[in-house]
C-alpha positions, 0 to 999 in steps of 0.5 A: 500499500505504502508502495503504491501511495509512493508511486502516485505521489512521484507521478503527481510531482513529475507531473507538475514539473512537467506543466511548468516547462510546458509551452503552447505555440501558435503559427500559420501552417504552409497552407496559410491555416492557424496551427496550435502546437503544445509541447511538454519537454521530456524530463530526460531530454529538458535541452532538446531543440525545438523544430518548429515555431514562427522562428522556423517559419520565418527563417523559411520564408526569408530563405525563399526570398533569397533563392528568388533574389539569386535566381533573378541576379543569375538570369534564371526564368524566375526573374519576373516582371523586373528580369523581363524589364532588364532584357527589354532595356538591354535590348533598347541599348544595343539598338541604340548603339547600333543606330549611333554607329550607322548614324556616324557612319552616314556622317562620315560619308557626308563628310567625304561626299562634301569633299568631293563636291567642293573638289569638283566644284573648284575643278569646274570653276578652274576649266570655267575660268581658263575657258574664259581666259582663252575666249579673251585672249587676243589671236595673233596677227596673220602673216602671209605665207611667202613660198621660199625662194631659191638660193641667191647667187650673183649669176643667177639674179641677172635681169633678163631682157627687157628690165623685168624683175624675175620675181615680179610675178610672186609680188602681183600674184593675186590671192586666194580671196581675190585680192590682187594687192601687192605682197611686197614687204616694205621692209625688204628691198631686193638687190640684184648685184649682191646678197640680201639679209634677211630679218625677222622682226619678233613682237614679244607678247607677255603671257597672262600672269592672274594680275591683270584680273585684279586691276579692274573692277570685273565680277568676282571669278574666284576666292583662294584659300584662307590664309591664317594671321592670327588667333584671338588670345581669349573668349572675347575674341570668338567674334571680332572684325580686322580692317585696314584703311585703303586711304589712311592718313596721318598719323596712322599709316597704310600698313596699320591694322585694326581689330576689335573684339566684339564678345561682351556687353561693354565692346569699346576697345580698338587695337592698332598694330603697326603691321601684318607682322605685329598683328601676328605677334600680338603686339598693339602699338595702340589702344583707343577707347571708343566713345560709344558701345560697338554693336556686332561685327559691322565696322569699317575703316576709311580716310582716317575714320572708324565707322560702327553701329552703336549698340542697341540703336541704328545710329552710326557713328563716325570716329576720327582716329587722329583726335580721338573724337566723334566726328559724326552721328547719324540714324540709318533711316528705317534699318532694323537694329539688335536682332530685327534683321541679322545675318543667319549667324546672328550676333546682331549683324543688322547694319554691316558697314563696308568700303570699296572702289566707290566709297562707303556702304551699309548693308541693312533691311527694313520692315517695308523691305520685309527682310530683304537686303537693302544697300545704300551708300553714304556720304563718309563725311556727314553719313547721309544716305546718297542712294539705296537698292532693294535686292531680292534676297532675304538678309536672314537666309545668308551667313554674310556679304561684302561688296566689291566694285559696287557689286554685292556678294553673299555667302551661303553658310558660315559654318560649312567648310565648304560652301558657296557665294551664292548671289550677286547684285550689280548696283550699276544695272540694279540686277541680281543673280545666283552664282556658285563661287566656292568658298571655305570656312576654315575653323567652321564659324565665320561671323565676319567677311569684308573686302579690303581695298588696300589689299584686294583681298577678303578679310574674315574672322573665323571662329577666334581666327583672323584670315584673308582670302586672294581673289580674282576678278574677270575682265570688266565688261565695256559699257554699251 
């Protein structure tokens, strides 16, 4: 009996101890259903690790997520929408790379074709000039052909009976055109008793060297390759104007070269160089401060004065270099200014002043002309308009212009390395026409082109660089 009671007491004690260490777990199974787990550790295995519970389920969930991420990174099929997006982006990038390569190839092919076109245009122009030269070259005088006479000997030169000359039949024989005039050469006299010394007079005709084309005022035939004289020192010289005075007066000589850098809102410095060599070295001998701000690249020099457009106005200033004062000021009637009617490259090039054999000119446009180029010849002293011409080409459609011998020439492009002079307007006839004279923009941003009467060249400002071009003019057509 005692033994039975002892066993019951031990069981109750063990049961109470087990109840103290019992645990109830609540969690979701794999199907998403709620599951309760009641565990009671064994007395002999109190430290047995648990194999269930929310920690294990959380660990499994994290392992599954890690497997999905690894699969996406390795390009597996389980990548889902993000994997498809990555593959689409890769395909688009590849297509973009192919398109870029094809564009570069087409660009190179375009440049090659432009170079070939420029070469063909130059060759065609050379052939045209040669044809014109041959057509204008006078033909040599025709000398009548006289058959050779037999050797002159004393025994064979006796006059026949009757006093007739044995060569008289040659001197009076009619020619093929029916002309019976004498073929006797007045400089050749026949002397019977001896021998006659034959002499030939040679008239030297100088070969054309091309310089004669530059002495007149014919139409422009060709423009040579640009020659670089200097590059500007800083960003202020990206655009500018450089020039010489074709009729310089004291105290400055005809070799003096002047320049203005036109980048900035306070443009008023005029740099002077003793000659082209000093310009190339960058050593100015004179720096003048202009009384009014300069607008753009349309300034010019003439008879000791600088002519330029005042900033943000249609006023033209004549600045006397000797006294360093303003000598005249006048508004150009109805002229657009500050971006109303510029050249195609911009730069507020509404009024472009220039000088040629006929004097001072202004190239501009008005509202009445609807943007077409207007040319006006100005009085260099008072700046009054003497006469005007309205052309039929729009100013905004051309890159720049210059005037030679009263003829306006326009350039098609300011950036294309091989462009053309595409239009000429003659103030003498008040007529314009299209032309195609090759012209090079070596540095691909030409902001100023003017005729330099002093050297009979074109001066230009091409992307920081001051360059010049040789020109050839055709023969001037005689007046009707």
